[in-house]
MDTraj code that builds the backbone (N, CA, C; nanometers):
import mdtraj as md
import numpy as np

residues = "MET LYS ALA ARG GLY MET ARG PRO ALA THR VAL LYS CYS ARG LEU ASP SER TRP PHE VAL GLY ARG PRO ILE PRO SER VAL LYS ILE LYS TRP VAL PRO ASN ARG PRO GLU VAL GLY TRP MET LEU SER VAL GLY ASP THR VAL TYR ILE GLY GLU ARG ALA LEU ARG ALA LYS ARG VAL GLY ALA ARG LYS VAL SER SER SER PHE PHE SER THR LEU TYR ASN ARG THR GLY ILE CYS THR ILE TRP TYR VAL ASP LEU PRO".split()
xyz = np.array([
    [0.7983, -0.5322, 1.0887],
    [0.8647, -0.4053, 1.1079],
    [0.7876, -0.3170, 1.2058],
    [0.6578, -0.3390, 1.2138],
    [0.5773, -0.2602, 1.3078],
    [0.6248, -0.2842, 1.4516],
    [0.6609, -0.4076, 1.4833],
    [0.7090, -0.4393, 1.6174],
    [0.8422, -0.3710, 1.6473],
    [0.9176, -0.3390, 1.5447],
    [1.0453, -0.2704, 1.5614],
    [1.0307, -0.1185, 1.5663],
    [0.9076, -0.0692, 1.5603],
    [0.8852, 0.0744, 1.5655],
    [0.9133, 0.1445, 1.4340],
    [0.8916, 0.0747, 1.3227],
    [0.9164, 0.1323, 1.1910],
    [0.7846, 0.1469, 1.1156],
    [0.7848, 0.2364, 1.0172],
    [0.6689, 0.2543, 0.9292],
    [0.7183, 0.2683, 0.7860],
    [0.6366, 0.2312, 0.6886],
    [0.6769, 0.2464, 0.5488],
    [0.6693, 0.3939, 0.5082],
    [0.7697, 0.4406, 0.4365],
    [0.7716, 0.5799, 0.3906],
    [0.7384, 0.5889, 0.2420],
    [0.7955, 0.5000, 0.1621],
    [0.7662, 0.4968, 0.0191],
    [0.7481, 0.3521, -0.0239],
    [0.6748, 0.3353, -0.1328],
    [0.6493, 0.2013, -0.1850],
    [0.6642, 0.2054, -0.3367],
    [0.7251, 0.0999, -0.3912],
    [0.7376, 0.0842, -0.5362],
    [0.6939, -0.0573, -0.5703],
    [0.6106, -0.0704, -0.6724],
    [0.5602, -0.2015, -0.7135],
    [0.5984, -0.2301, -0.8576],
    [0.6136, -0.3580, -0.8866],
    [0.6271, -0.4019, -1.0247],
    [0.5744, -0.5442, -1.0325],
    [0.5379, -0.5841, -1.1500],
    [0.4830, -0.7176, -1.1688],
    [0.5961, -0.8150, -1.1975],
    [0.6094, -0.9173, -1.1133],
    [0.7150, -1.0158, -1.1319],
    [0.6646, -1.1469, -1.1899],
    [0.5504, -1.1942, -1.1443],
    [0.5046, -1.3256, -1.1887],
    [0.3539, -1.3394, -1.1728],
    [0.3039, -1.4533, -1.2154],
    [0.1613, -1.4853, -1.2067],
    [0.1443, -1.6160, -1.1321],
    [0.0309, -1.6298, -1.0627],
    [-0.0028, -1.7548, -0.9969],
    [-0.1522, -1.7780, -1.0145],
    [-0.1890, -1.8811, -1.0850],
    [-0.3281, -1.9195, -1.1093],
    [-0.4105, -1.7981, -1.1546],
    [-0.3628, -1.7301, -1.2565],
    [-0.4372, -1.6187, -1.3133],
    [-0.4320, -1.4897, -1.2339],
    [-0.3536, -1.4845, -1.1275],
    [-0.3440, -1.3638, -1.0461],
    [-0.2034, -1.3066, -1.0539],
    [-0.1926, -1.1745, -1.0679],
    [-0.0592, -1.1154, -1.0683],
    [0.0016, -1.1174, -0.9281],
    [0.1314, -1.1384, -0.9217],
    [0.2031, -1.1342, -0.7950],
    [0.3051, -1.0209, -0.8043],
    [0.2735, -0.9061, -0.7456],
    [0.3662, -0.7935, -0.7563],
    [0.4831, -0.8059, -0.6591],
    [0.5921, -0.7463, -0.6991],
    [0.7076, -0.7334, -0.6114],
    [0.6994, -0.5943, -0.5496],
    [0.7074, -0.5863, -0.4186],
    [0.6903, -0.4599, -0.3481],
    [0.8212, -0.4223, -0.2794],
    [0.8703, -0.3026, -0.3076],
    [0.9918, -0.2514, -0.2438],
    [0.9500, -0.1371, -0.1523],
    [0.9853, -0.1483, -0.0245],
    [0.9412, -0.0513, 0.0758],
    [1.0621, 0.0124, 0.1424],
    [1.0577, 0.1451, 0.1557],
    [1.1590, 0.2161, 0.2338],
    [1.0997, 0.2387, 0.3723],
    [1.1689, 0.1928, 0.4763],
    [1.1216, 0.2024, 0.6136],
    [1.1904, 0.3168, 0.6871],
    [1.1154, 0.3848, 0.7733],
    [1.1690, 0.4929, 0.8572],
    [1.1170, 0.4724, 0.9994],
    [1.1834, 0.5308, 1.0998],
    [1.1337, 0.5192, 1.2375],
    [0.9940, 0.5803, 1.2511],
    [0.9130, 0.5198, 1.3356],
    [0.7755, 0.5636, 1.3551],
    [0.7570, 0.6208, 1.4955],
    [0.6643, 0.7168, 1.5058],
    [0.6225, 0.7675, 1.6358],
    [0.5026, 0.6847, 1.6821],
    [0.4833, 0.6661, 1.8117],
    [0.3725, 0.5829, 1.8610],
    [0.2348, 0.6345, 1.8215],
    [0.2201, 0.7629, 1.7946],
    [0.0883, 0.8193, 1.7632],
    [0.0534, 0.8140, 1.6143],
    [0.1357, 0.7475, 1.5338],
    [0.1074, 0.7360, 1.3900],
    [0.0824, 0.5904, 1.3550],
    [-0.0373, 0.5622, 1.3034],
    [-0.0698, 0.4296, 1.2532],
    [-0.0557, 0.4293, 1.1020],
    [-0.0440, 0.3124, 1.0423],
    [-0.0305, 0.3069, 0.8976],
    [-0.0992, 0.1841, 0.8409],
    [-0.1348, 0.1950, 0.7116],
    [-0.1951, 0.0852, 0.6369],
    [-0.1208, 0.0740, 0.5050],
    [-0.0898, -0.0470, 0.4623],
    [-0.0271, -0.0730, 0.3334],
    [-0.1191, -0.1666, 0.2568],
    [-0.1577, -0.1275, 0.1350],
    [-0.2478, -0.2098, 0.0548],
    [-0.1899, -0.2313, -0.0844],
    [-0.2084, -0.3534, -0.1359],
    [-0.1662, -0.3877, -0.2714],
    [-0.2836, -0.4566, -0.3383],
    [-0.3221, -0.4085, -0.4568],
    [-0.4330, -0.4715, -0.5267],
    [-0.4706, -0.3991, -0.6532],
    [-0.5830, -0.4405, -0.7119],
    [-0.6299, -0.3736, -0.8333],
    [-0.7037, -0.2459, -0.7957],
    [-0.7487, -0.1726, -0.8965],
    [-0.8102, -0.0419, -0.8724],
    [-0.9377, -0.0515, -0.7894],
    [-1.0151, -0.1576, -0.8060],
    [-1.1391, -0.1731, -0.7293],
    [-1.1068, -0.1941, -0.5806],
    [-1.0130, -0.2838, -0.5521],
    [-0.9752, -0.3111, -0.4134],
    [-0.9175, -0.1867, -0.3469],
    [-0.8294, -0.1171, -0.4158],
    [-0.7686, 0.0027, -0.3585],
    [-0.8726, 0.1121, -0.3405],
    [-0.9705, 0.1184, -0.4289],
    [-1.0799, 0.2147, -0.4123],
    [-1.1584, 0.1885, -0.2849],
    [-1.1859, 0.0606, -0.2559],
    [-1.2552, 0.0253, -0.1318],
    [-1.1704, 0.0598, -0.0097],
    [-1.0406, 0.0301, -0.0176],
    [-0.9510, 0.0635, 0.0932],
    [-0.9395, 0.2144, 0.1130],
    [-0.9436, 0.2910, 0.0031],
    [-0.9369, 0.4371, 0.0116],
    [-1.0591, 0.4922, 0.0840],
    [-1.1762, 0.4361, 0.0581],
    [-1.2970, 0.4802, 0.1286],
    [-1.2859, 0.4501, 0.2776],
    [-1.2358, 0.3325, 0.3113],
    [-1.2172, 0.2949, 0.4514],
    [-1.1145, 0.3876, 0.5184],
    [-1.0073, 0.4182, 0.4470],
    [-0.9044, 0.5070, 0.5011],
    [-0.9596, 0.6479, 0.5233],
    [-1.0417, 0.6934, 0.4311],
    [-1.1006, 0.8272, 0.4438],
    [-1.1917, 0.8357, 0.5662],
    [-1.2653, 0.7270, 0.5929],
    [-1.3563, 0.7246, 0.7080],
    [-1.2824, 0.7396, 0.8400],
    [-1.1613, 0.6858, 0.8483],
    [-1.0862, 0.6950, 0.9735],
    [-0.9915, 0.8147, 0.9759],
    [-0.9937, 0.8958, 0.8710],
    [-0.9112, 1.0164, 0.8671],
    [-0.7680, 0.9935, 0.8229],
    [-0.7435, 0.8879, 0.7485],
    [-0.6069, 0.8590, 0.7023],
    [-0.5726, 0.9434, 0.5801],
    [-0.4434, 0.9676, 0.5604],
    [-0.3968, 1.0419, 0.4435],
    [-0.3008, 0.9540, 0.3636],
    [-0.3112, 0.9638, 0.2299],
    [-0.2249, 0.8838, 0.1434],
    [-0.0853, 0.9454, 0.1419],
    [0.0160, 0.8621, 0.1599],
    [0.1537, 0.9092, 0.1673],
    [0.2314, 0.8727, 0.0407],
    [0.2139, 0.7506, -0.0068],
    [0.2891, 0.7041, -0.1221],
    [0.2033, 0.6068, -0.2016],
    [0.2203, 0.6104, -0.3331],
    [0.1447, 0.5216, -0.4188],
    [0.2296, 0.4855, -0.5405],
    [0.2154, 0.3631, -0.5882],
    [0.2904, 0.3163, -0.7038],
    [0.1976, 0.2294, -0.7886],
    [0.2126, 0.2356, -0.9196],
    [0.1267, 0.1617, -1.0117],
    [0.2080, 0.0581, -1.0882],
    [0.1419, -0.0514, -1.1265],
    [0.2035, -0.1490, -1.2158],
    [0.0963, -0.2009, -1.3085],
    [0.1363, -0.2470, -1.4277],
    [0.0424, -0.3003, -1.5261],
    [0.0547, -0.4510, -1.5325],
    [-0.0592, -0.5171, -1.5481],
    [-0.0595, -0.6623, -1.5616],
    [-0.0567, -0.6974, -1.7096],
    [-0.0491, -0.8253, -1.7389],
    [-0.0433, -0.8700, -1.8786],
    [-0.1707, -0.8368, -1.9557],
    [-0.2819, -0.8251, -1.8865],
    [-0.4095, -0.8004, -1.9533],
    [-0.4502, -0.6537, -1.9435],
    [-0.3524, -0.5649, -1.9363],
    [-0.3735, -0.4206, -1.9304],
    [-0.4594, -0.3770, -1.8128],
    [-0.4537, -0.4513, -1.7047],
    [-0.5176, -0.4089, -1.5806],
    [-0.4134, -0.3365, -1.4987],
    [-0.4592, -0.2434, -1.4171],
    [-0.3679, -0.1655, -1.3356],
    [-0.3708, -0.2141, -1.1923],
    [-0.2533, -0.2337, -1.1367],
    [-0.2405, -0.2670, -0.9960],
    [-0.1815, -0.1481, -0.9235],
    [-0.2120, -0.1374, -0.7957],
    [-0.1681, -0.0220, -0.7181],
    [-0.1174, -0.0689, -0.5821],
    [-0.0100, -0.0061, -0.5362],
    [0.0405, -0.0222, -0.3999],
    [0.0286, 0.1140, -0.3332],
    [-0.0313, 0.1200, -0.2162],
    [-0.0558, 0.2483, -0.1508],
    [-0.0286, 0.2388, -0.0014],
    [0.0238, 0.3490, 0.0553],
    [0.0465, 0.3606, 0.1996],
    [-0.0368, 0.4771, 0.2508],
    [-0.1074, 0.4544, 0.3628],
    [-0.1817, 0.5599, 0.4304],
    [-0.1322, 0.5730, 0.5747],
    [-0.1277, 0.6961, 0.6238],
    [-0.0981, 0.7225, 0.7650],
    [-0.2240, 0.7755, 0.8319],
    [-0.2405, 0.7415, 0.9587],
    [-0.3511, 0.7936, 1.0372],
    [-0.2969, 0.8319, 1.1750],
    [-0.3418, 0.9463, 1.2265],
    [-0.3020, 0.9903, 1.3598],
    [-0.3868, 0.9173, 1.4628],
    [-0.3212, 0.8494, 1.5559],
    [-0.3925, 0.7752, 1.6609],
    [-0.4180, 0.8648, 1.7805],
    [-0.5272, 0.8372, 1.8530],
    [-0.5578, 0.9212, 1.9709],
    [-0.4608, 0.8987, 2.0853],
])
top = md.Topology()
chain = top.add_chain()
for i, resn in enumerate(residues, 1):
    res = top.add_residue(resn, chain, resSeq=i)
    for name in ("N", "CA", "C"):
        top.add_atom(name, md.element.get_by_symbol(name[0]), res)
traj = md.Trajectory(xyz[None], top)
């Protein structure tokens, strides 16, 4: 979708299945037209992974736009998050 000039506006996650002990979330994304000066990042993972991505996003000046949570079978929390960053 990036090649088509689109960016994700909202994200919704839910847990659909498992593969070798790992949750496989289903991600629903609403796409909107993008301006060339806006970059974006979409991340899906557990709280530790998203925490690392949040630190990386903060370093480059990105802002969180949308976030969605889902629970796994073992009461772990998964997160889907979108960040936007203004490009030079």
